[in-house]
C-alpha positions in Angstrom: -57.0 14.2 -56.1 -54.2 13.6 -58.8 -50.7 14.5 -57.8 -49.1 17.5 -59.8 -46.2 15.7 -61.6 -43.3 18.2 -60.7 -39.9 18.2 -62.7 -37.5 20.3 -60.2 -34.7 21.2 -61.5 -31.2 21.9 -59.4 -27.4 22.7 -59.8 -26.3 23.3 -63.4 -23.0 24.4 -64.4 -23.2 27.7 -63.4 -20.8 29.7 -60.8 -24.3 29.6 -58.6 -24.2 25.7 -58.7 -24.1 25.3 -54.8 -26.8 27.7 -53.9 -29.2 25.9 -56.7 -28.4 22.1 -54.9 -29.4 23.9 -51.4 -32.4 25.1 -53.0 -33.6 22.3 -54.8 -33.2 20.1 -51.8 -35.0 22.8 -49.7 -37.7 23.1 -52.0 -38.4 19.1 -52.2 -38.2 19.4 -48.2 -41.0 21.7 -48.4 -43.5 20.6 -51.3 -46.5 18.7 -50.1 -46.5 14.8 -50.8 -49.7 15.1 -51.3 -50.5 17.1 -53.9 -46.7 16.5 -55.7 -44.8 13.7 -57.3 -41.6 15.3 -57.4 -38.9 14.4 -59.9 -35.2 16.0 -59.4 -33.3 16.7 -62.2 -29.7 18.5 -62.6 -29.4 20.4 -66.3 -25.0 19.3 -65.9 -26.3 15.7 -66.7 -30.2 15.1 -66.7 -31.2 17.4 -69.8 -31.8 14.0 -71.9 -33.8 12.2 -69.3 -35.6 15.6 -68.6 -36.7 15.9 -72.5 -38.1 11.8 -72.2 -40.0 12.7 -69.4 -41.7 15.6 -71.0 -42.1 13.8 -74.4 -43.6 10.7 -72.6 -46.0 13.1 -70.6 -44.6 12.1 -66.8 -44.1 16.1 -66.1 -46.9 18.6 -65.8 -44.8 21.1 -64.8 -41.0 22.3 -64.4 -39.8 24.3 -61.2 -36.2 25.7 -62.1 -34.5 26.0 -59.1 -31.8 27.4 -60.6 -29.2 30.6 -61.1 -27.5 32.8 -63.3 -26.4 32.0 -66.9 -28.1 28.3 -68.3 -30.9 28.3 -66.0 -32.1 32.2 -65.7 -31.0 33.6 -68.5 -33.7 32.4 -71.5 -31.8 29.4 -72.5 -33.6 27.1 -70.5 -36.3 29.0 -70.7 -36.5 28.6 -74.6 -36.0 24.6 -73.7 -38.6 24.3 -72.1 -41.4 26.5 -74.3 -39.9 24.3 -77.1 -40.9 21.2 -75.3 -44.7 22.8 -74.7 -44.5 22.3 -71.0 -45.6 24.7 -68.5 -42.8 26.2 -66.3 -42.3 28.1 -63.3 -41.1 32.2 -63.4 -40.6 34.6 -66.5 -40.3 33.1 -70.1 -37.6 33.6 -72.9 -37.1 37.5 -73.1 -38.3 38.3 -69.5 -35.5 36.6 -68.2 -32.9 37.1 -71.0 -33.6 40.8 -70.3 -33.4 40.4 -66.4 -30.2 38.4 -66.8 -27.8 40.9 -68.9 -27.8 43.8 -66.9 -26.9 46.2 -69.6 -30.2 45.7 -70.9 -31.5 45.9 -67.9 -30.3 49.1 -67.5 -31.6 50.4 -70.9 -35.2 49.4 -69.8 -34.5 51.7 -66.9 -33.4 54.7 -68.5 -36.5 53.9 -71.4 -39.1 53.8 -68.7 -37.6 56.4 -66.8 -36.6 54.6 -64.0 -33.8 55.9 -61.3 -31.0 54.3 -61.1 -27.6 54.6 -60.6 -25.0 55.9 -63.6 -23.2 53.3 -65.6 -21.0 52.3 -67.8 -19.8 48.7 -69.5 -16.6 46.9 -69.9 -15.9 44.3 -72.5 -12.9 41.7 -72.7 -11.7 44.0 -75.8 -12.6 47.4 -74.5 -10.4 50.6 -73.6 -10.8 51.7 -70.2 -10.9 55.4 -69.8 -10.9 56.8 -66.4 -12.0 60.3 -67.7 -15.8 58.8 -67.5 -15.0 56.7 -64.5 -16.9 57.5 -61.1 -15.5 56.3 -57.7 -16.0 54.7 -55.3 -17.5 52.0 -58.1 -19.2 48.8 -58.3 -17.6 46.5 -60.8 -20.0 42.7 -61.1 -20.5 41.0 -64.3 -23.2 42.1 -66.5 -24.7 38.4 -67.1 -24.0 37.0 -63.3 -26.0 36.3 -60.0 -25.6 36.2 -56.4 -22.7 39.0 -56.4 -20.5 36.7 -57.6 -17.5 38.7 -59.1 -18.6 41.7 -57.2 -16.2 44.5 -56.1 -16.3 48.3 -54.6 -13.5 49.8 -56.0 -12.7 52.6 -53.6 -10.1 54.6 -57.0 -7.9 53.8 -60.2 -5.6 51.3 -58.4 -8.3 48.7 -57.5 -10.1 49.4 -60.7 -8.2 47.0 -63.1 -8.3 44.4 -60.5 -12.3 44.5 -60.2 -12.8 44.0 -63.8 -10.5 41.2 -64.4 -12.3 39.6 -61.6 -16.0 40.6 -63.1 -15.0 39.4 -66.3 -14.1 35.8 -65.6 -17.2 35.4 -65.0 -19.2 37.3 -68.4 -18.5 38.9 -71.1 -18.6 42.2 -69.8 -18.3 44.4 -66.6 -20.7 46.9 -65.5 -19.1 49.5 -63.7 -22.0 51.4 -61.3 -21.9 54.1 -59.2 -21.9 53.6 -55.8 -24.2 54.8 -53.8 -24.3 54.8 -50.4 -28.2 54.8 -48.5 -30.7 51.4 -47.3 -30.3 48.7 -49.2 -34.1 46.8 -50.0 -35.9 44.4 -51.4 -39.3 44.3 -53.3 -40.9 41.1 -53.9 -43.4 40.6 -56.7 -46.2 37.8 -56.9 -48.6 37.5 -59.9 -48.9 37.1 -63.7 -51.5 39.3 -64.9 -52.4 41.3 -61.7 -49.2 41.4 -60.1 -48.6 42.7 -56.3 -45.8 43.8 -54.1 -45.0 41.7 -51.1 -43.9 43.6 -48.2 -41.0 45.2 -48.6 -37.4 43.5 -47.1 -34.4 46.1 -45.6 -31.0 44.1 -46.0 -28.5 45.4 -43.5 -24.8 43.6 -44.6 -22.7 42.8 -41.0 -19.4 41.3 -42.9 -19.4 43.6 -45.4 -19.7 47.3 -46.8 -22.4 46.3 -49.3 -24.5 43.2 -49.8 -21.9 40.5 -51.4 -21.3 37.3 -52.1 -20.5 36.8 -48.4 -23.5 38.6 -46.8 -25.8 36.6 -48.9 -24.7 33.5 -48.3 -22.6 33.5 -44.9 -24.2 32.7 -41.6 -25.1 36.0 -39.8 -23.5 37.8 -43.0 -26.5 40.6 -42.6 -29.7 41.3 -41.0 -32.7 41.6 -42.7 -35.5 43.8 -41.6 -39.6 42.9 -42.6 -41.5 45.2 -42.9 -38.6 47.9 -43.6 -38.6 50.3 -41.3 -39.8 53.1 -44.4 -43.0 55.7 -44.3 -45.6 54.3 -45.9 -45.8 56.5 -48.7 -42.4 56.4 -49.8 -43.0 51.9 -49.0 -46.3 52.2 -51.3 -43.6 53.8 -54.4 -41.0 50.9 -53.9 -43.9 48.6 -54.3 -45.5 50.2 -57.3 -41.8 50.3 -58.9 -41.6 47.0 -58.1 -44.9 45.9 -60.3 -44.7 48.2 -62.7 -40.5 46.4 -63.0 -42.3 43.3 -63.1 -44.6 43.9 -66.2 -42.4 45.9 -68.2 -39.8 43.4 -68.3 -42.6 40.7 -68.8 -42.2 38.8 -65.7 -44.5 36.6 -64.4 -45.1 34.1 -61.5 -42.5 36.1 -59.1 -39.6 38.5 -59.3 -37.9 40.3 -56.8 -36.1 44.1 -57.8 -33.1 45.4 -55.4 -33.0 48.8 -54.6 -30.8 51.6 -53.2 -33.0 54.3 -50.8 -30.3 57.6 -50.3 -32.6 59.9 -47.5 -36.2 59.4 -50.0 -34.1 58.7 -52.8 -35.1 55.8 -54.9 -32.4 54.0 -56.9 -32.9 50.2 -58.4 -30.4 48.0 -59.2 -31.6 45.2 -60.9 -34.4 42.7 -61.2 -34.3 38.9 -60.4 -36.8 36.6 -62.3 -35.4 33.6 -60.2 -35.6 34.6 -56.9 -33.6 32.6 -54.0 -35.9 29.7 -52.9 -35.0 28.6 -49.5 -37.4 29.8 -46.2 -34.3 32.8 -44.9 -34.6 33.9 -48.8 -35.8 37.2 -49.3 -39.2 36.6 -51.0 -40.0 33.8 -49.1 -39.6 36.0 -45.9 -41.4 38.7 -47.4 -44.0 36.4 -48.0 -44.1 35.1 -44.6 -44.9 38.5 -43.4 -48.2 38.6 -45.6 -49.4 35.4 -44.0 -48.0 33.0 -47.2 -46.1 30.4 -45.8 -43.1 28.7 -47.4 -45.0 26.0 -48.7 -48.0 27.9 -49.4 -45.8 30.1 -51.2 -44.2 27.2 -53.4 -47.9 26.4 -54.5 -48.7 29.9 -55.4 -45.9 29.8 -57.8 -46.7 26.2 -59.4 -50.2 27.7 -59.4 -49.0 30.8 -61.6 -47.3 28.4 -63.6 -49.9 26.3 -64.1 -51.7 28.9 -65.7 -49.4 29.4 -68.8 
């Protein structure tokens, strides 16, 4: 059988470059060499080489192992669509909407999906403490991996939190902090997406799931499947599928929730979920009987459907 020629993209110019490089290494190690001929490209320096390879029909499918601006926000997806090549994960619109947390929130409201109260602060904005709720989570409006995020307990911490967030984005999202259980739901599919088992995240080194809790060894404990009543778990999984469809996602997505008692709040949706063996989506897939290599196969199959 002819091997699939796969362009694996990792690196890039975002603040999540190092995470992306490690993800790319893990994916390459777990792609079956009998099925795939893999070519590595770093969008920070290899876009010309990638374009030439696509034009010369040397690439069948592109697998972006990228996170953050320039890789996950629709720009790369538009570039690949213009070149007419199949690629994994969501297209331009879904990627752009999911990366811009303000736009995502607006979709949540339109779809009547419960989400924490929020307001958006821009670099040239005027801060009014009257509409601020404490404690609050302050984060860049267009960034991932919890980079630039702060839990502000009061007005004295807010200014520094905004300054930190605005180093990574032109807008900062100031969101009501809801204490509860952190749950994430992975979804696989294009036209008929299905939710994977839920994962509960229990941060150990931080009070919430920040960058340290995500990437430090032992920073968090992940429980899969999450110990949630079946009816409530189904409601969360159904919401994840609904959001996947509402944004027009394809391939795979992962939606993050806060559960306060039986009350569900949606935080955000990720169109290129973490893709190492220990990342949340692969853990959930494993519980569903889909090993890491098989998960990569499935994502590539879904890409080639398009």
